[in-house]
PyMOL Python script that loads the backbone (N, CA, C, O; Angstrom):
from pymol import cmd

cmd.read_pdbstr("""\
ATOM      1  N   UNK A   1      11.424   4.205 -11.736  1.00  0.00           N
ATOM      2  CA  UNK A   1      11.983   4.744 -12.961  1.00  0.00           C
ATOM      3  C   UNK A   1      11.683   3.823 -14.132  1.00  0.00           C
ATOM      4  O   UNK A   1      11.161   4.258 -15.159  1.00  0.00           O
ATOM      5  N   UNK A   2      12.012   2.561 -13.973  1.00  0.00           N
ATOM      6  CA  UNK A   2      11.792   1.610 -15.057  1.00  0.00           C
ATOM      7  C   UNK A   2      10.309   1.444 -15.350  1.00  0.00           C
ATOM      8  O   UNK A   2       9.919   1.320 -16.511  1.00  0.00           O
ATOM      9  N   UNK A   3       9.475   1.438 -14.311  1.00  0.00           N
ATOM     10  CA  UNK A   3       8.039   1.292 -14.500  1.00  0.00           C
ATOM     11  C   UNK A   3       7.477   2.446 -15.303  1.00  0.00           C
ATOM     12  O   UNK A   3       6.629   2.235 -16.170  1.00  0.00           O
ATOM     13  N   UNK A   4       7.927   3.661 -15.037  1.00  0.00           N
ATOM     14  CA  UNK A   4       7.415   4.810 -15.785  1.00  0.00           C
ATOM     15  C   UNK A   4       7.840   4.752 -17.245  1.00  0.00           C
ATOM     16  O   UNK A   4       7.079   5.172 -18.117  1.00  0.00           O
ATOM     17  N   UNK A   5       9.024   4.249 -17.533  1.00  0.00           N
ATOM     18  CA  UNK A   5       9.475   4.112 -18.919  1.00  0.00           C
ATOM     19  C   UNK A   5       8.628   3.085 -19.657  1.00  0.00           C
ATOM     20  O   UNK A   5       8.228   3.311 -20.799  1.00  0.00           O
ATOM     21  N   UNK A   6       8.355   1.956 -19.006  1.00  0.00           N
ATOM     22  CA  UNK A   6       7.532   0.908 -19.620  1.00  0.00           C
ATOM     23  C   UNK A   6       6.116   1.415 -19.842  1.00  0.00           C
ATOM     24  O   UNK A   6       5.531   1.178 -20.899  1.00  0.00           O
ATOM     25  N   UNK A   7       5.557   2.114 -18.850  1.00  0.00           N
ATOM     26  CA  UNK A   7       4.201   2.629 -18.986  1.00  0.00           C
ATOM     27  C   UNK A   7       4.095   3.638 -20.118  1.00  0.00           C
ATOM     28  O   UNK A   7       3.107   3.629 -20.851  1.00  0.00           O
ATOM     29  N   UNK A   8       5.077   4.498 -20.279  1.00  0.00           N
ATOM     30  CA  UNK A   8       5.051   5.479 -21.352  1.00  0.00           C
ATOM     31  C   UNK A   8       5.243   4.828 -22.712  1.00  0.00           C
ATOM     32  O   UNK A   8       4.753   5.338 -23.720  1.00  0.00           O
ATOM     33  N   UNK A   9       5.950   3.707 -22.750  1.00  0.00           N
ATOM     34  CA  UNK A   9       6.194   3.031 -24.026  1.00  0.00           C
ATOM     35  C   UNK A   9       4.933   2.378 -24.572  1.00  0.00           C
ATOM     36  O   UNK A   9       4.718   2.370 -25.784  1.00  0.00           O
ATOM     37  N   UNK A  10       4.100   1.832 -23.700  1.00  0.00           N
ATOM     38  CA  UNK A  10       2.912   1.125 -24.187  1.00  0.00           C
ATOM     39  C   UNK A  10       1.636   1.938 -24.066  1.00  0.00           C
ATOM     40  O   UNK A  10       0.605   1.544 -24.612  1.00  0.00           O
ATOM     41  N   UNK A  11       1.681   3.065 -23.363  1.00  0.00           N
ATOM     42  CA  UNK A  11       0.477   3.870 -23.174  1.00  0.00           C
ATOM     43  C   UNK A  11       0.020   4.459 -24.499  1.00  0.00           C
ATOM     44  O   UNK A  11       0.828   4.950 -25.288  1.00  0.00           O
ATOM     45  N   UNK A  12      -1.272   4.404 -24.729  1.00  0.00           N
ATOM     46  CA  UNK A  12      -1.843   5.011 -25.927  1.00  0.00           C
ATOM     47  C   UNK A  12      -1.935   4.079 -27.114  1.00  0.00           C
ATOM     48  O   UNK A  12      -2.642   4.392 -28.072  1.00  0.00           O
ATOM     49  N   UNK A  13      -1.257   2.957 -27.094  1.00  0.00           N
ATOM     50  CA  UNK A  13      -1.347   2.034 -28.221  1.00  0.00           C
ATOM     51  C   UNK A  13      -2.436   1.006 -27.947  1.00  0.00           C
ATOM     52  O   UNK A  13      -2.829   0.795 -26.800  1.00  0.00           O
ATOM     53  N   UNK A  14      -2.915   0.375 -28.996  1.00  0.00           N
ATOM     54  CA  UNK A  14      -3.948  -0.655 -28.845  1.00  0.00           C
ATOM     55  C   UNK A  14      -3.408  -1.799 -28.006  1.00  0.00           C
ATOM     56  O   UNK A  14      -4.130  -2.361 -27.182  1.00  0.00           O
ATOM     57  N   UNK A  15      -2.165  -2.142 -28.204  1.00  0.00           N
ATOM     58  CA  UNK A  15      -1.550  -3.212 -27.422  1.00  0.00           C
ATOM     59  C   UNK A  15      -1.523  -2.857 -25.939  1.00  0.00           C
ATOM     60  O   UNK A  15      -1.689  -3.733 -25.090  1.00  0.00           O
ATOM     61  N   UNK A  16      -1.318  -1.592 -25.622  1.00  0.00           N
ATOM     62  CA  UNK A  16      -1.326  -1.151 -24.230  1.00  0.00           C
ATOM     63  C   UNK A  16      -2.692  -1.306 -23.594  1.00  0.00           C
ATOM     64  O   UNK A  16      -2.803  -1.729 -22.443  1.00  0.00           O
ATOM     65  N   UNK A  17      -3.748  -0.960 -24.350  1.00  0.00           N
ATOM     66  CA  UNK A  17      -5.103  -1.099 -23.826  1.00  0.00           C
ATOM     67  C   UNK A  17      -5.462  -2.568 -23.604  1.00  0.00           C
ATOM     68  O   UNK A  17      -6.039  -2.919 -22.575  1.00  0.00           O
ATOM     69  N   UNK A  18      -5.126  -3.411 -24.552  1.00  0.00           N
ATOM     70  CA  UNK A  18      -5.424  -4.833 -24.425  1.00  0.00           C
ATOM     71  C   UNK A  18      -4.631  -5.441 -23.266  1.00  0.00           C
ATOM     72  O   UNK A  18      -5.165  -6.219 -22.477  1.00  0.00           O
ATOM     73  N   UNK A  19      -3.366  -5.081 -23.177  1.00  0.00           N
ATOM     74  CA  UNK A  19      -2.531  -5.588 -22.095  1.00  0.00           C
ATOM     75  C   UNK A  19      -3.029  -5.134 -20.726  1.00  0.00           C
ATOM     76  O   UNK A  19      -2.994  -5.899 -19.762  1.00  0.00           O
ATOM     77  N   UNK A  20      -3.492  -3.889 -20.645  1.00  0.00           N
ATOM     78  CA  UNK A  20      -4.006  -3.381 -19.374  1.00  0.00           C
ATOM     79  C   UNK A  20      -5.272  -4.120 -18.969  1.00  0.00           C
ATOM     80  O   UNK A  20      -5.449  -4.457 -17.798  1.00  0.00           O
ATOM     81  N   UNK A  21      -6.152  -4.372 -19.929  1.00  0.00           N
ATOM     82  CA  UNK A  21      -7.385  -5.094 -19.622  1.00  0.00           C
ATOM     83  C   UNK A  21      -7.089  -6.520 -19.185  1.00  0.00           C
ATOM     84  O   UNK A  21      -7.658  -7.002 -18.206  1.00  0.00           O
ATOM     85  N   UNK A  22      -6.214  -7.189 -19.897  1.00  0.00           N
ATOM     86  CA  UNK A  22      -5.850  -8.559 -19.534  1.00  0.00           C
ATOM     87  C   UNK A  22      -5.141  -8.583 -18.185  1.00  0.00           C
ATOM     88  O   UNK A  22      -5.404  -9.460 -17.362  1.00  0.00           O
ATOM     89  N   UNK A  23      -4.248  -7.631 -17.952  1.00  0.00           N
ATOM     90  CA  UNK A  23      -3.529  -7.564 -16.679  1.00  0.00           C
ATOM     91  C   UNK A  23      -4.453  -7.332 -15.499  1.00  0.00           C
ATOM     92  O   UNK A  23      -4.301  -7.962 -14.453  1.00  0.00           O
ATOM     93  N   UNK A  24      -5.418  -6.423 -15.664  1.00  0.00           N
ATOM     94  CA  UNK A  24      -6.370  -6.165 -14.584  1.00  0.00           C
ATOM     95  C   UNK A  24      -7.208  -7.402 -14.297  1.00  0.00           C
ATOM     96  O   UNK A  24      -7.499  -7.704 -13.139  1.00  0.00           O
ATOM     97  N   UNK A  25      -7.594  -8.117 -15.344  1.00  0.00           N
ATOM     98  CA  UNK A  25      -8.361  -9.347 -15.155  1.00  0.00           C
ATOM     99  C   UNK A  25      -7.563 -10.418 -14.446  1.00  0.00           C
ATOM    100  O   UNK A  25      -8.085 -11.107 -13.569  1.00  0.00           O
ATOM    101  N   UNK A  26      -6.308 -10.565 -14.813  1.00  0.00           N
ATOM    102  CA  UNK A  26      -5.457 -11.566 -14.164  1.00  0.00           C
ATOM    103  C   UNK A  26      -5.234 -11.225 -12.700  1.00  0.00           C
ATOM    104  O   UNK A  26      -5.261 -12.106 -11.841  1.00  0.00           O
ATOM    105  N   UNK A  27      -5.015  -9.948 -12.418  1.00  0.00           N
ATOM    106  CA  UNK A  27      -4.804  -9.525 -11.031  1.00  0.00           C
ATOM    107  C   UNK A  27      -6.044  -9.808 -10.188  1.00  0.00           C
ATOM    108  O   UNK A  27      -5.936 -10.325  -9.077  1.00  0.00           O
ATOM    109  N   UNK A  28      -7.219  -9.471 -10.714  1.00  0.00           N
ATOM    110  CA  UNK A  28      -8.457  -9.709  -9.961  1.00  0.00           C
ATOM    111  C   UNK A  28      -8.705 -11.202  -9.760  1.00  0.00           C
ATOM    112  O   UNK A  28      -9.134 -11.621  -8.685  1.00  0.00           O
ATOM    113  N   UNK A  29      -8.439 -11.999 -10.784  1.00  0.00           N
ATOM    114  CA  UNK A  29      -8.621 -13.447 -10.679  1.00  0.00           C
ATOM    115  C   UNK A  29      -7.653 -14.047  -9.664  1.00  0.00           C
ATOM    116  O   UNK A  29      -8.038 -14.904  -8.868  1.00  0.00           O
ATOM    117  N   UNK A  30      -6.413 -13.605  -9.690  1.00  0.00           N
ATOM    118  CA  UNK A  30      -5.428 -14.124  -8.741  1.00  0.00           C
ATOM    119  C   UNK A  30      -5.792 -13.754  -7.311  1.00  0.00           C
ATOM    120  O   UNK A  30      -5.611 -14.560  -6.398  1.00  0.00           O
ATOM    121  N   UNK A  31      -6.304 -12.543  -7.105  1.00  0.00           N
ATOM    122  CA  UNK A  31      -6.720 -12.145  -5.753  1.00  0.00           C
ATOM    123  C   UNK A  31      -7.899 -12.980  -5.284  1.00  0.00           C
ATOM    124  O   UNK A  31      -7.954 -13.377  -4.120  1.00  0.00           O
ATOM    125  N   UNK A  32      -8.838 -13.250  -6.174  1.00  0.00           N
ATOM    126  CA  UNK A  32      -9.992 -14.074  -5.804  1.00  0.00           C
ATOM    127  C   UNK A  32      -9.558 -15.486  -5.425  1.00  0.00           C
ATOM    128  O   UNK A  32     -10.063 -16.055  -4.457  1.00  0.00           O
ATOM    129  N   UNK A  33      -8.634 -16.045  -6.175  1.00  0.00           N
ATOM    130  CA  UNK A  33      -8.121 -17.378  -5.849  1.00  0.00           C
ATOM    131  C   UNK A  33      -7.393 -17.357  -4.506  1.00  0.00           C
ATOM    132  O   UNK A  33      -7.567 -18.262  -3.690  1.00  0.00           O
ATOM    133  N   UNK A  34      -6.582 -16.329  -4.278  1.00  0.00           N
ATOM    134  CA  UNK A  34      -5.848 -16.227  -3.020  1.00  0.00           C
ATOM    135  C   UNK A  34      -6.764 -16.097  -1.820  1.00  0.00           C
ATOM    136  O   UNK A  34      -6.543 -16.746  -0.798  1.00  0.00           O
ATOM    137  N   UNK A  35      -7.787 -15.270  -1.930  1.00  0.00           N
ATOM    138  CA  UNK A  35      -8.715 -15.097  -0.820  1.00  0.00           C
ATOM    139  C   UNK A  35      -9.525 -16.374  -0.606  1.00  0.00           C
ATOM    140  O   UNK A  35      -9.855 -16.715   0.530  1.00  0.00           O
ATOM    141  N   UNK A  36      -9.845 -17.077  -1.682  1.00  0.00           N
ATOM    142  CA  UNK A  36     -10.537 -18.356  -1.542  1.00  0.00           C
ATOM    143  C   UNK A  36      -9.702 -19.371  -0.785  1.00  0.00           C
ATOM    144  O   UNK A  36     -10.215 -20.106   0.058  1.00  0.00           O
ATOM    145  N   UNK A  37      -8.411 -19.409  -1.090  1.00  0.00           N
ATOM    146  CA  UNK A  37      -7.523 -20.329  -0.366  1.00  0.00           C
ATOM    147  C   UNK A  37      -7.388 -19.941   1.100  1.00  0.00           C
ATOM    148  O   UNK A  37      -7.323 -20.805   1.975  1.00  0.00           O
ATOM    149  N   UNK A  38      -7.347 -18.633   1.367  1.00  0.00           N
ATOM    150  CA  UNK A  38      -7.270 -18.176   2.750  1.00  0.00           C
ATOM    151  C   UNK A  38      -8.521 -18.612   3.514  1.00  0.00           C
ATOM    152  O   UNK A  38      -8.430 -19.125   4.629  1.00  0.00           O
ATOM    153  N   UNK A  39      -9.680 -18.406   2.907  1.00  0.00           N
ATOM    154  CA  UNK A  39     -10.936 -18.790   3.550  1.00  0.00           C
ATOM    155  C   UNK A  39     -11.025 -20.290   3.784  1.00  0.00           C
ATOM    156  O   UNK A  39     -11.478 -20.740   4.837  1.00  0.00           O
ATOM    157  N   UNK A  40     -10.586 -21.059   2.792  1.00  0.00           N
ATOM    158  CA  UNK A  40     -10.609 -22.521   2.925  1.00  0.00           C
ATOM    159  C   UNK A  40      -9.716 -22.980   4.083  1.00  0.00           C
ATOM    160  O   UNK A  40     -10.120 -23.808   4.899  1.00  0.00           O
ATOM    161  N   UNK A  41      -8.512 -22.438   4.142  1.00  0.00           N
ATOM    162  CA  UNK A  41      -7.590 -22.832   5.203  1.00  0.00           C
ATOM    163  C   UNK A  41      -8.111 -22.406   6.575  1.00  0.00           C
ATOM    164  O   UNK A  41      -7.950 -23.124   7.561  1.00  0.00           O
ATOM    165  N   UNK A  42      -8.736 -21.230   6.625  1.00  0.00           N
ATOM    166  CA  UNK A  42      -9.276 -20.766   7.904  1.00  0.00           C
ATOM    167  C   UNK A  42     -10.420 -21.664   8.364  1.00  0.00           C
ATOM    168  O   UNK A  42     -10.498 -22.009   9.543  1.00  0.00           O
ATOM    169  N   UNK A  43     -11.296 -22.037   7.461  1.00  0.00           N
ATOM    170  CA  UNK A  43     -12.415 -22.903   7.840  1.00  0.00           C
ATOM    171  C   UNK A  43     -11.924 -24.272   8.294  1.00  0.00           C
ATOM    172  O   UNK A  43     -12.464 -24.842   9.242  1.00  0.00           O
ATOM    173  N   UNK A  44     -10.911 -24.801   7.629  1.00  0.00           N
ATOM    174  CA  UNK A  44     -10.340 -26.080   8.054  1.00  0.00           C
ATOM    175  C   UNK A  44      -9.697 -25.955   9.434  1.00  0.00           C
ATOM    176  O   UNK A  44      -9.826 -26.850  10.270  1.00  0.00           O
ATOM    177  N   UNK A  45      -9.007 -24.844   9.665  1.00  0.00           N
ATOM    178  CA  UNK A  45      -8.379 -24.638  10.958  1.00  0.00           C
ATOM    179  C   UNK A  45      -9.397 -24.496  12.075  1.00  0.00           C
ATOM    180  O   UNK A  45      -9.211 -25.034  13.166  1.00  0.00           O
ATOM    181  N   UNK A  46     -10.476 -23.767  11.799  1.00  0.00           N
ATOM    182  CA  UNK A  46     -11.525 -23.606  12.808  1.00  0.00           C
ATOM    183  C   UNK A  46     -12.221 -24.939  13.072  1.00  0.00           C
ATOM    184  O   UNK A  46     -12.591 -25.228  14.210  1.00  0.00           O
ATOM    185  N   UNK A  47     -12.404 -25.752  12.030  1.00  0.00           N
ATOM    186  CA  UNK A  47     -13.042 -27.057  12.221  1.00  0.00           C
ATOM    187  C   UNK A  47     -12.172 -27.977  13.082  1.00  0.00           C
ATOM    188  O   UNK A  47     -12.685 -28.791  13.850  1.00  0.00           O
ATOM    189  N   UNK A  48     -10.853 -27.838  12.945  1.00  0.00           N
ATOM    190  CA  UNK A  48      -9.961 -28.698  13.729  1.00  0.00           C
ATOM    191  C   UNK A  48      -9.801 -28.196  15.158  1.00  0.00           C
ATOM    192  O   UNK A  48      -9.693 -28.995  16.089  1.00  0.00           O
ATOM    193  N   UNK A  49      -9.785 -26.875  15.338  1.00  0.00           N
ATOM    194  CA  UNK A  49      -9.613 -26.292  16.665  1.00  0.00           C
ATOM    195  C   UNK A  49     -10.622 -25.167  16.869  1.00  0.00           C
ATOM    196  O   UNK A  49     -10.287 -24.000  16.669  1.00  0.00           O
ATOM    197  N   UNK A  50     -11.832 -25.494  17.257  1.00  0.00           N
ATOM    198  CA  UNK A  50     -12.861 -24.454  17.416  1.00  0.00           C
ATOM    199  C   UNK A  50     -12.505 -23.392  18.465  1.00  0.00           C
ATOM    200  O   UNK A  50     -12.965 -22.254  18.375  1.00  0.00           O
ATOM    201  N   UNK A  51     -11.701 -23.754  19.442  1.00  0.00           N
ATOM    202  CA  UNK A  51     -11.346 -22.782  20.481  1.00  0.00           C
ATOM    203  C   UNK A  51     -10.417 -21.688  19.962  1.00  0.00           C
ATOM    204  O   UNK A  51     -10.293 -20.641  20.597  1.00  0.00           O
ATOM    205  N   UNK A  52      -9.768 -21.904  18.834  1.00  0.00           N
ATOM    206  CA  UNK A  52      -8.863 -20.911  18.246  1.00  0.00           C
ATOM    207  C   UNK A  52      -9.536 -20.099  17.142  1.00  0.00           C
ATOM    208  O   UNK A  52      -8.858 -19.443  16.352  1.00  0.00           O
ATOM    209  N   UNK A  53     -10.853 -20.140  17.085  1.00  0.00           N
ATOM    210  CA  UNK A  53     -11.579 -19.476  15.994  1.00  0.00           C
ATOM    211  C   UNK A  53     -11.320 -17.975  15.956  1.00  0.00           C
ATOM    212  O   UNK A  53     -11.188 -17.402  14.875  1.00  0.00           O
ATOM    213  N   UNK A  54     -11.246 -17.336  17.103  1.00  0.00           N
ATOM    214  CA  UNK A  54     -11.025 -15.887  17.141  1.00  0.00           C
ATOM    215  C   UNK A  54      -9.681 -15.490  16.562  1.00  0.00           C
ATOM    216  O   UNK A  54      -9.587 -14.549  15.774  1.00  0.00           O
ATOM    217  N   UNK A  55      -8.635 -16.215  16.958  1.00  0.00           N
ATOM    218  CA  UNK A  55      -7.295 -15.915  16.439  1.00  0.00           C
ATOM    219  C   UNK A  55      -7.192 -16.205  14.947  1.00  0.00           C
ATOM    220  O   UNK A  55      -6.575 -15.447  14.199  1.00  0.00           O
ATOM    221  N   UNK A  56      -7.795 -17.297  14.524  1.00  0.00           N
ATOM    222  CA  UNK A  56      -7.749 -17.663  13.107  1.00  0.00           C
ATOM    223  C   UNK A  56      -8.504 -16.626  12.274  1.00  0.00           C
ATOM    224  O   UNK A  56      -8.044 -16.225  11.205  1.00  0.00           O
ATOM    225  N   UNK A  57      -9.662 -16.198  12.770  1.00  0.00           N
ATOM    226  CA  UNK A  57     -10.463 -15.214  12.044  1.00  0.00           C
ATOM    227  C   UNK A  57      -9.715 -13.887  11.914  1.00  0.00           C
ATOM    228  O   UNK A  57      -9.738 -13.259  10.855  1.00  0.00           O
ATOM    229  N   UNK A  58      -9.055 -13.466  12.988  1.00  0.00           N
ATOM    230  CA  UNK A  58      -8.290 -12.218  12.952  1.00  0.00           C
ATOM    231  C   UNK A  58      -7.158 -12.302  11.939  1.00  0.00           C
ATOM    232  O   UNK A  58      -6.946 -11.374  11.159  1.00  0.00           O
ATOM    233  N   UNK A  59      -6.439 -13.402  11.952  1.00  0.00           N
ATOM    234  CA  UNK A  59      -5.346 -13.584  10.993  1.00  0.00           C
ATOM    235  C   UNK A  59      -5.870 -13.635   9.567  1.00  0.00           C
ATOM    236  O   UNK A  59      -5.242 -13.099   8.653  1.00  0.00           O
ATOM    237  N   UNK A  60      -7.016 -14.276   9.372  1.00  0.00           N
ATOM    238  CA  UNK A  60      -7.604 -14.378   8.037  1.00  0.00           C
ATOM    239  C   UNK A  60      -7.975 -12.993   7.511  1.00  0.00           C
ATOM    240  O   UNK A  60      -7.744 -12.694   6.339  1.00  0.00           O
ATOM    241  N   UNK A  61      -8.539 -12.159   8.356  1.00  0.00           N
ATOM    242  CA  UNK A  61      -8.935 -10.822   7.926  1.00  0.00           C
ATOM    243  C   UNK A  61      -7.709  -9.981   7.573  1.00  0.00           C
ATOM    244  O   UNK A  61      -7.727  -9.252   6.581  1.00  0.00           O
ATOM    245  N   UNK A  62      -6.665 -10.072   8.359  1.00  0.00           N
ATOM    246  CA  UNK A  62      -5.449  -9.303   8.077  1.00  0.00           C
ATOM    247  C   UNK A  62      -4.815  -9.747   6.764  1.00  0.00           C
ATOM    248  O   UNK A  62      -4.447  -8.910   5.940  1.00  0.00           O
ATOM    249  N   UNK A  63      -4.687 -11.048   6.564  1.00  0.00           N
ATOM    250  CA  UNK A  63      -4.078 -11.556   5.338  1.00  0.00           C
ATOM    251  C   UNK A  63      -4.943 -11.226   4.131  1.00  0.00           C
ATOM    252  O   UNK A  63      -4.423 -10.881   3.070  1.00  0.00           O
ATOM    253  N   UNK A  64      -6.265 -11.330   4.284  1.00  0.00           N
ATOM    254  CA  UNK A  64      -7.168 -10.970   3.194  1.00  0.00           C
ATOM    255  C   UNK A  64      -7.028  -9.509   2.807  1.00  0.00           C
ATOM    256  O   UNK A  64      -7.067  -9.167   1.625  1.00  0.00           O
ATOM    257  N   UNK A  65      -6.865  -8.642   3.805  1.00  0.00           N
ATOM    258  CA  UNK A  65      -6.680  -7.218   3.514  1.00  0.00           C
ATOM    259  C   UNK A  65      -5.371  -6.972   2.766  1.00  0.00           C
ATOM    260  O   UNK A  65      -5.319  -6.136   1.865  1.00  0.00           O
ATOM    261  N   UNK A  66      -4.322  -7.692   3.134  1.00  0.00           N
ATOM    262  CA  UNK A  66      -3.052  -7.537   2.420  1.00  0.00           C
ATOM    263  C   UNK A  66      -3.167  -8.001   0.970  1.00  0.00           C
ATOM    264  O   UNK A  66      -2.617  -7.367   0.070  1.00  0.00           O
ATOM    265  N   UNK A  67      -3.877  -9.098   0.742  1.00  0.00           N
ATOM    266  CA  UNK A  67      -4.073  -9.589  -0.626  1.00  0.00           C
ATOM    267  C   UNK A  67      -4.879  -8.575  -1.438  1.00  0.00           C
ATOM    268  O   UNK A  67      -4.560  -8.313  -2.598  1.00  0.00           O
ATOM    269  N   UNK A  68      -5.911  -8.013  -0.837  1.00  0.00           N
ATOM    270  CA  UNK A  68      -6.710  -6.995  -1.530  1.00  0.00           C
ATOM    271  C   UNK A  68      -5.886  -5.758  -1.840  1.00  0.00           C
ATOM    272  O   UNK A  68      -6.069  -5.138  -2.888  1.00  0.00           O
ATOM    273  N   UNK A  69      -4.982  -5.392  -0.945  1.00  0.00           N
ATOM    274  CA  UNK A  69      -4.105  -4.248  -1.200  1.00  0.00           C
ATOM    275  C   UNK A  69      -3.205  -4.468  -2.395  1.00  0.00           C
ATOM    276  O   UNK A  69      -3.025  -3.571  -3.219  1.00  0.00           O
ATOM    277  N   UNK A  70      -2.645  -5.644  -2.491  1.00  0.00           N
ATOM    278  CA  UNK A  70      -1.799  -5.975  -3.646  1.00  0.00           C
ATOM    279  C   UNK A  70      -2.623  -5.987  -4.924  1.00  0.00           C
ATOM    280  O   UNK A  70      -2.160  -5.532  -5.969  1.00  0.00           O
ATOM    281  N   UNK A  71      -3.846  -6.508  -4.844  1.00  0.00           N
ATOM    282  CA  UNK A  71      -4.733  -6.533  -5.999  1.00  0.00           C
ATOM    283  C   UNK A  71      -5.056  -5.113  -6.455  1.00  0.00           C
ATOM    284  O   UNK A  71      -5.022  -4.818  -7.649  1.00  0.00           O
ATOM    285  N   UNK A  72      -5.367  -4.241  -5.509  1.00  0.00           N
ATOM    286  CA  UNK A  72      -5.674  -2.859  -5.847  1.00  0.00           C
ATOM    287  C   UNK A  72      -4.479  -2.183  -6.509  1.00  0.00           C
ATOM    288  O   UNK A  72      -4.644  -1.447  -7.483  1.00  0.00           O
ATOM    289  N   UNK A  73      -3.281  -2.426  -5.989  1.00  0.00           N
ATOM    290  CA  UNK A  73      -2.078  -1.858  -6.581  1.00  0.00           C
ATOM    291  C   UNK A  73      -1.905  -2.342  -8.024  1.00  0.00           C
ATOM    292  O   UNK A  73      -1.567  -1.550  -8.904  1.00  0.00           O
ATOM    293  N   UNK A  74      -2.132  -3.633  -8.270  1.00  0.00           N
ATOM    294  CA  UNK A  74      -2.004  -4.170  -9.622  1.00  0.00           C
ATOM    295  C   UNK A  74      -3.017  -3.585 -10.589  1.00  0.00           C
ATOM    296  O   UNK A  74      -2.683  -3.285 -11.736  1.00  0.00           O
ATOM    297  N   UNK A  75      -4.252  -3.420 -10.135  1.00  0.00           N
ATOM    298  CA  UNK A  75      -5.284  -2.832 -10.995  1.00  0.00           C
ATOM    299  C   UNK A  75      -4.963  -1.377 -11.287  1.00  0.00           C
ATOM    300  O   UNK A  75      -5.188  -0.913 -12.405  1.00  0.00           O
ATOM    301  N   UNK A  76      -4.442  -0.646 -10.310  1.00  0.00           N
ATOM    302  CA  UNK A  76      -4.088   0.754 -10.535  1.00  0.00           C
ATOM    303  C   UNK A  76      -2.957   0.867 -11.541  1.00  0.00           C
ATOM    304  O   UNK A  76      -2.977   1.758 -12.390  1.00  0.00           O
ATOM    305  N   UNK A  77      -1.976  -0.014 -11.466  1.00  0.00           N
ATOM    306  CA  UNK A  77      -0.889   0.003 -12.456  1.00  0.00           C
ATOM    307  C   UNK A  77      -1.441  -0.266 -13.850  1.00  0.00           C
ATOM    308  O   UNK A  77      -1.017   0.367 -14.816  1.00  0.00           O
ATOM    309  N   UNK A  78      -2.380  -1.199 -13.963  1.00  0.00           N
ATOM    310  CA  UNK A  78      -2.985  -1.474 -15.269  1.00  0.00           C
ATOM    311  C   UNK A  78      -3.782  -0.267 -15.772  1.00  0.00           C
ATOM    312  O   UNK A  78      -3.768   0.033 -16.966  1.00  0.00           O
ATOM    313  N   UNK A  79      -4.464   0.411 -14.879  1.00  0.00           N
ATOM    314  CA  UNK A  79      -5.213   1.596 -15.286  1.00  0.00           C
ATOM    315  C   UNK A  79      -4.295   2.758 -15.664  1.00  0.00           C
ATOM    316  O   UNK A  79      -4.658   3.587 -16.497  1.00  0.00           O
ATOM    317  N   UNK A  80      -3.119   2.822 -15.063  1.00  0.00           N
ATOM    318  CA  UNK A  80      -2.155   3.871 -15.437  1.00  0.00           C
ATOM    319  C   UNK A  80      -1.724   3.715 -16.889  1.00  0.00           C
ATOM    320  O   UNK A  80      -1.447   4.706 -17.565  1.00  0.00           O
ATOM    321  N   UNK A  81      -1.667   2.492 -17.365  1.00  0.00           N
ATOM    322  CA  UNK A  81      -1.300   2.280 -18.769  1.00  0.00           C
ATOM    323  C   UNK A  81      -2.340   2.928 -19.674  1.00  0.00           C
ATOM    324  O   UNK A  81      -1.999   3.514 -20.702  1.00  0.00           O
ATOM    325  N   UNK A  82      -3.597   2.822 -19.292  1.00  0.00           N
ATOM    326  CA  UNK A  82      -4.675   3.392 -20.103  1.00  0.00           C
ATOM    327  C   UNK A  82      -4.692   4.910 -19.975  1.00  0.00           C
ATOM    328  O   UNK A  82      -4.893   5.611 -20.967  1.00  0.00           O
ATOM    329  N   UNK A  83      -4.483   5.423 -18.771  1.00  0.00           N
ATOM    330  CA  UNK A  83      -4.619   6.852 -18.544  1.00  0.00           C
ATOM    331  C   UNK A  83      -3.435   7.675 -19.013  1.00  0.00           C
ATOM    332  O   UNK A  83      -3.606   8.835 -19.389  1.00  0.00           O
ATOM    333  N   UNK A  84      -2.242   7.109 -19.002  1.00  0.00           N
ATOM    334  CA  UNK A  84      -1.058   7.845 -19.466  1.00  0.00           C
ATOM    335  C   UNK A  84      -0.986   7.787 -20.993  1.00  0.00           C
ATOM    336  O   UNK A  84      -0.788   6.724 -21.581  1.00  0.00           O
ATOM    337  N   UNK A  85      -1.145   8.909 -21.594  1.00  0.00           N
ATOM    338  CA  UNK A  85      -1.103   8.934 -23.072  1.00  0.00           C
ATOM    339  C   UNK A  85       0.030   9.776 -23.546  1.00  0.00           C
ATOM    340  O   UNK A  85       0.230   9.920 -24.752  1.00  0.00           O
TER     341      UNK A  85
END
""", "prot")
cmd.dss("prot")
cmd.show_as("cartoon", "prot")
cmd.util.cbc("prot")
cmd.orient("prot")
C-alpha cells in the first residue's frame, strides 16, 4: 500500500526519472559487490579445504541466485517509477 502511494507520488516527474535511474544503478552495483564477495569467500574456502569444493560451490550458486533475485526486484521497482504515470 505504502509503496504504491510513493510510486504514484514521484511517477512522471523529472525527479522520479532521475531517482529511478540512480536507484537502478545503486541496486546493480550493490549486487555486483555482493556477488564478488561471495565469489571471493568461496575461492578462499575452496583453497583452504579442497575436498569441500562441491558443497561450497553449491552454496555459492544458491546464495548468488538469491542476491540476483533481490537485485532484479530492486530494478523492477525502479522501473515501475518510470512506467507508472
